[in-house]
Every structure is written in C-alpha cells, then in structure tokens.
C-alpha angles and dihedrals in degrees: 000000000000123000121212125191113203122201136153149164099049093157092198110198095033117145115208105222088327094316111122115232101199093120090051094051091046089052091051094047090049091051092047091050089055092048093052090055099040095045095045093236117193100187131025115205118197110189103202143285093080087158131035096227136030089242104049120186121259087249092055092048091048089053092053099045093043088055092051091050093049096049094047092046091051094044109035094185096048117122120203126200118187129182127192121249131206091271092053129083102238094207095045093048092050095045099092093049095114089060099037095050087066086063094050091257121138124191122189118189108133127062102216129197132216125245091271092053100257123135111265096231095171091064089063096052115091124186112224111213137201121187091350095305129105107253099170144355124239124207097208103197115176125206105301120227126190109297095022095097134056115282110278142155092255142008094259092052092046091052090048091050088051093057093043092052092047092049091054089053092050093048089059092064109025122100124225092258094050121096125221118225129184134204129197146162107213147103108271114204109254094032118133112242126205113255112257093357106138095184090067097043132071112004101156118033097304096285098083100121109123119206116239084232086081086077108072121217085246086074107083096194133013114199108202135188134188104068112083099213116084104237148136117248122244092336094305103131091193093056108067151145117233091207130218117302092222128040106258096195141008089262086070097053094113096046119117106226116220150141127230124245112201126190119199124191113190108315096340139076110240099179141014116188131178112223106205119221120204103215109218096226122053129207119225134190122197124224106013089227124027114270136178116287098255091054090048091052089053089055092048089054089062093058117108118271119232148095122306114250136170089269096051113121122262110242132211115193118200120198130183113216133169098197138021113295109193093186096050100106094040092053092047092049093047091052091051097049095104098032124107094231135095117232106228104160136016094196150144090055107169136205111217135019105258135082091260094063117130117247125228138166115245090252093052090048090055090056097045117114127227089243091056091050092050092047092051092047090050092051090048094051095046102042099263096313113151119248113258117253092237091057092045090053093047093049092046092054090050092049091049091050093051091047090049090052090050091053093046092051 
C-alpha cells in the first residue's frame, strides 16, 4: 500500500488586507509536518499556488524550502511532487530542481518541448515509489498557459488532449498492479468557486472550465489545485480539490480547511480521507447582511473585548447607507478600539434600500462620482434601461456648475 497526501493553494506570502500571514502559514506547515509523520505518508502532492505571487519574497521562499528540508529529513523515504499554479512563476519554482532532486523532491512548472517542437510528455511523468519499487505513476501537469498544450479548438479541449496524451505514455510503462495518479491546477467544470474571489475565476479568456471527462477512469486519483474549497468534482470522489489551508477571502469564512489522505493498494484507491485543519485565525463578517450604521454599531458592541494579537480574527464590517457618510470609517474604528479583532475590510456598502442595490467597498464608494450614482439610480428605476445621452449631458452640466460654485466659494 502507498499513502498519498494531497494539498494545494498555500499562497505563501499573502497579506490579508495588508495584514501579514507568516505566522498562519508557519502554523499550517507545522501541522502538515506532523500529519506526514503521524499518518505514515509516502508521497506528498502539492497541486500548485505554493506562493501568492510570481515574485515571492526571500522570507516566503525560505519558509517553503525550510519546510521541504525538514519533512524529508524527518521522513527519509518521503517523496514530494510539486506543480506550479497560476500564481507561481514556473521557472522560479523549478530553478532549485538540481538540488531538490537529491532529496526526492520533484517540481514541475514548465512544459518543455523537444528539438523538433513536440511536447516532452516524458518530463511530466513521475514514478511514485515505495520501498524502492514503483507503486504508481504520476502525471504531474502544472498550470497550463497558452501554447503549453496540444493544438486544439479551445483551452478545455487542449487540456483534455494533454492528459490523454500523457495517459497513453504512462500506459506504455506501467504494470497491471501500478496505479495512475494525475495532478493539475485548473478550474474543473462543476467545481464550486468562492464568491467574488478573482484569483479563482477566469484565468484563460473566460472559457477555462475543464470537463472532468479529461480525467480517464484509468486514473485512480486526480489531485487538483486552484479552487479554494475542498471538494470532489461532479460527484467523482477520486477527482478532487484539496482546498486552501487558510481562508483567502471573506467569501471563504465558512469553509472547512483540509488536506486529502489517499490510500492506494495495487492499482486501486482503497480509502480517501479528509484531514481537517483548524486554521488559527478566523475571518468574521458583521452583520451577515448589510444594515444601517446604528445597527452595525450595536453588533460591534457585542464583540469580545481584549488586546489585538496575531491570532485575533480578521473582521469585515458591512454597512447599508443611502447617502454619503463622511464619518463612517471613524465611527467604526472608534467602536472597535477595545475589541479583540482586526478590521480588514469596511465593505458591502450599498446605495439604496432595496435588494437590487449595487454593492461597493467603502473605498470604492469614496471614489464614485455623482454621475455614476445618478446613472445607477436611473437604471434601477427603469429596469436596467440606459440613461439617455441628453439627460447625461444635462446632469453633467449641472454637476460642473455646482463644482465650479464650490471652488469659487
């Protein structure tokens, strides 16, 4: 039997609304190190987005490579396979490969081509070993950019052709008792995306959703990264996202963070188990739906008192307003002075009183123009109909006249 541990989307180096998350990432890596030892893991699969940016800080890189050294020192037989995600620099991530391969660590970020221009499929096939013998084969496919996959009519079809071609290569060498595993960093059709999380959404022209059919039934387990919610795809238990170990946005506040432990016996998966991780810092939103300022202040008053520490929750405050409120931020900050929370986002500020009101962050609201407010109100009143040009011109002339008077005074 061989045990795989599947994780992804660490986003090391991320700041949460300007708050650094180093302590949170160190906590997760410490927990993961313990799980690898306690569960007797043979192979660690990291399915992309190791870092939050293509140019991670020296401190972020040190954290990652120190973790790799520690886990391979503690577990001499451990094998690690890493693929690059869309947030990673493929070349940067691969650069230490000559050193890491001595530690039984393989990183795949770049899809290379042979001298005659063909995709080098062999380079993306990694044998997974147990006790010196090949127990499974891994198709380690990094995030695919335009030109990385076989020629096809669309991105999803190109990705599917990539996995099909790799599978044919693996079938040439694998033995009947050896399993086939796939890795990928992509948006699988049917996967649940975090609300308002741009990092999970469109990555290739808006048509990036890959059908789960891309993963043949010959593949006993597909370890995916990119979507931050741990989940199986379209009811296929063996095709799944591990999810991010830390909530990456307030839309993820109710997610249960985890990694996936997969046991393979011969050429079949015998067990898939989610190992839940209790992230040390919570994210809170008050209220659940935007309310007038006075009601929001009442809810703030119920928050726990205490000093702010590196484990204090991140807080999003949502206020419903119908007109500009210059003292809004000051009143919120004053109410939070003695509370053991960190204000990260004053958001979901709405213009209007009904369910069709448009939502803004506080910062966006500060920058909105009178013309934009008038245009949105017109569209709301007239079922989405665009404001006539004559009315726009008339309003603009009035606005300019008022602004001129303000300057003169």
